[in-house]
C-alpha positions as CSV (number, residue, x, y, z in Angstrom):
1,M,38.2,27.1,15.1
2,A,34.7,28.2,15.4
3,G,34.3,27.6,11.6
4,D,35.5,24.1,12.1
5,E,32.8,23.5,14.4
6,R,30.3,25.1,13.2
7,M,30.9,23.1,9.7
8,E,31.0,19.7,11.6
9,H,27.7,20.8,12.9
10,I,26.4,21.7,9.4
11,E,27.8,18.4,7.8
12,T,26.7,16.1,10.9
13,K,22.8,17.8,10.4
14,L,23.2,16.9,6.8
15,A,24.2,13.5,7.2
16,H,20.7,12.8,9.7
17,L,18.8,14.6,7.3
18,E,20.0,12.3,4.2
19,Q,19.2,9.1,6.7
20,A,15.7,10.5,7.3
21,V,15.2,11.5,3.6
22,Q,15.8,7.3,2.8
23,Q,13.8,6.4,5.7
24,I,10.8,8.3,4.4
25,S,11.9,7.1,0.8
26,D,11.9,3.5,1.3
27,E,8.3,3.9,3.8
28,V,7.0,5.5,0.6
29,A,7.7,2.9,-1.6
30,R,6.7,0.2,0.8
31,Q,3.1,2.0,1.4
32,Q,3.0,2.4,-2.7
33,K,3.5,-1.2,-3.0
34,L,1.1,-2.1,0.0
35,L,-1.4,0.4,-2.1
36,E,-1.1,-1.2,-5.4
37,Q,-2.1,-4.7,-3.8
38,T,-4.9,-3.2,-1.6
39,L,-6.0,-1.4,-5.1
40,A,-5.8,-5.0,-7.5
41,R,-7.7,-6.8,-4.7
42,A,-10.4,-4.3,-4.8
43,Q,-10.9,-4.2,-8.1
44,R,-10.8,-8.4,-8.1
45,L,-13.2,-8.7,-5.2
46,S,-15.4,-5.8,-7.5
47,S,-15.5,-7.9,-10.6
48,R,-15.9,-11.0,-8.5
49,V,-19.4,-9.3,-6.9
50,E,-20.5,-8.0,-9.9
51,E,-20.2,-11.5,-12.3
52,L,-22.4,-12.5,-8.7
53,E,-24.9,-10.0,-8.9
54,A,-24.8,-10.8,-12.9
55,G,-25.5,-14.8,-12.5
56,G,-28.0,-14.8,-10.1
57,A,-28.2,-17.6,-7.9
58,S,-27.5,-20.3,-10.6
59,A,-23.9,-19.2,-11.1
60,G,-22.3,-20.8,-8.1
61,G,-23.8,-18.9,-5.6
62,Y,-26.8,-20.0,-3.0
63,E,-29.2,-22.2,-4.1
64,K,-32.2,-23.7,-2.1
65,P,-31.8,-27.2,-0.9
66,P,-34.1,-29.6,-3.2
67,H,-36.2,-30.5,-0.1
68,Y,-37.9,-26.7,-0.3
């Protein structure tokens, strides 16, 4: 019986480990998606900043009101 109990204990631990690995995998996938979205947004913002810097104030940026 000791062998059966030992096998059951090992199978139980394996099941818990498989569940933990799946949870970690899901979390890594979620974080990867979030990272990709963040990098894409950072790229868009960087491009926008470059456009504004290259175009100066006349490219839709800040312009002094006519009374100045």
